[in-house]
N, C-alpha and C positions, 0 to 999 in steps of 0.2 A: 212448902215441902221441898227439901233439897233432893236432887237426883244426882248422886255421884255417877261419874262415867264408869261403866263396868267394862273397861277395856279388856282386862284379862278374861273375864267371863264371856263376853261377846266374841272375842277373838278365838277362844277355845270352842265355843258352842257353834260357831259358824265357820264354814270353810271359806275364808276370805283370801283373796289374792291381791298382791300389790301389782298394779298394772299401769302401763303408760296410757295416755288418753286413747279411748276407743272411738272410732267413727263408724256410724251406721247410716247408710242411705236407705231410703225407702221406709220399710215398716218397723225397723228397730230389731228385727230378729237376726240380722246378719246374713240373710239369704237373698239380697237384693238382685233384681234382674234388670235394673236400669229403667223400669217403668213405674217405680214408686210403690210397688206392693210386695215384692220379695217372693211371691209364690207363683208367678206366671199367669195370674188372672187379674182382671180389672178390679179396682177397689174404689173407684169414684174420686180419687185424689186428682187435683188439677195441676199439681206441680211437676208432673212427669219425672218423678224420682229425684227431685232436687232437695226434698226435705232431708235434713241431716240432724242427728243427735250426736253430740260429741261430749263424752265424759271427760271431766277435768279433775284429776285427783289432786289432793293437797298433801305434798310430802311431809308437811309439818303437823298433820293431823292423823288420828288413828284411821286405819283402813276399815271402813264399814261397807266395802264394795258389794257385799252380798245383799244389802238392804237398800243403800242409797249412794249417790255420788256427792262429793262436796261441791262440785260445780257441774253445770250442764249447759252447753252451748246449743242453741237451736238455730237452724238456718232454713230459710225458705218455707216459713209456716203458712199454710192455707187457712187454718182454723185453730182457734184456742177455745177449749171447752172447760169452763170452771164449774165444779160440782160442789154444791153446798155440803156442809158437814153431814155425814151419814152415821147414824147410830144403829144399834141392833133392835129395831122395832118393826112391827108389821104395819100394814096400811091403816090400821086403826090407832096407831101410836102405842100399842102394847109392847113393852120392853121384853125382849127375849133374853133369857139368862140373867135376870136381875141379880145384881151383886157379884157377877162373875165377869171380870174384865177380859179374861182370856176367851171364855165362851162367847162373849159379845163380839170380840174381834174376829173370831173364827166365823161366826154367823155373818158378819158384814162381808168378809172376804169370800165366803161361800156364795153369796148372792150378788157380789159386785160385778162379776163378768157379764151376767145377764143384763144388768143395768147399762153397762158400757156398750154391749152389743146392740141393745135397743136404740142407743144414741148414735150408732155408727162408729164406735171406737172399740179398741182392744186394750188388754193389759199393757202391752208394749207402748201404748200411746200416753201412758201416765208420765208426767214430767215433774210433778211436785206433790208432796203430801204434807198437810198440816195435821199434827197429832194433838188432840186435846184429851186429857185424862183428869179424873177427879183425884183428890188427895187420898181417896180410899184405895187406889191401885197400889199394891205392894211392889217392892223391888223385884221379888220373884215373878210376879205377874208381868211386870214391865219387861223383864228378860224373856219370858215366854212369848210375849207379844212381838218382840223383835224377831224371835225365831219364826213366828207365823208369817211375818212380812218377808223374811228371807226366803221361806218356802214359796210364798206367793210370787215373788219376783225371780225365782230360780230360772225359769225358762226365758227370761228377758235379757238380751245382751247388754243393753245400756239401761242401767237402773235410773230411777228418777232422782231428782235432787230433793233432799229432805227439807221440809220447812221447820218451823219452830215447834218445839214440844211445849204445849201449854198445860199447866197444872192449875186446876180450878177447884173451888169448893163443891160445886154441883153443876150438872148439866140440865137441860130444859125439862126432861122427863124423869120423875123419881125412879131410882134403880139404874139409870143410865150412867155407866162409868167411863165410856170411851166414845169418841166421835172423830171421824177422819174426813178432812176436806181434801179433795183431789183436783188437780189441774191436769188437763190432757191437751195434746197438740198433735196435729198432723199436717 
């Protein structure tokens, strides 16, 4: 399945800005206090505020800055957390919103912060996302999914780097249309 780049649609639908590289020390929210957490209380990091995320835009590529960066430099990492692909399923493997890629994506995003928190991470610690979708996902659903990710990352100063968008015939569980693999660092 071919996926044309929806530059005009995405650029109109999202409030994107053309920005010079951004540097964030500490937690990625842009409120660093020099102690690695940005909010004035301990967070268990061992790098004493030296962790940095630096967005590196590509002036030769479309600006998708509301969703992801074309490049992301990481400095002074204490820990890398790789999260297996998450789909919209419950603990028994039952698919939520079968056949609805947008509903499945919203379900995943609605539950993901809790998973991150349980592992000692936050949304701002996400550094890369691998997107996998089935051929059943329409162009309209794809654009709506991009909007959901833009909303999800709106409060984060430095957006993650996007990975590859994989289009496959099917995923592991019948009715599953999307799956997202996440990388985090701090």
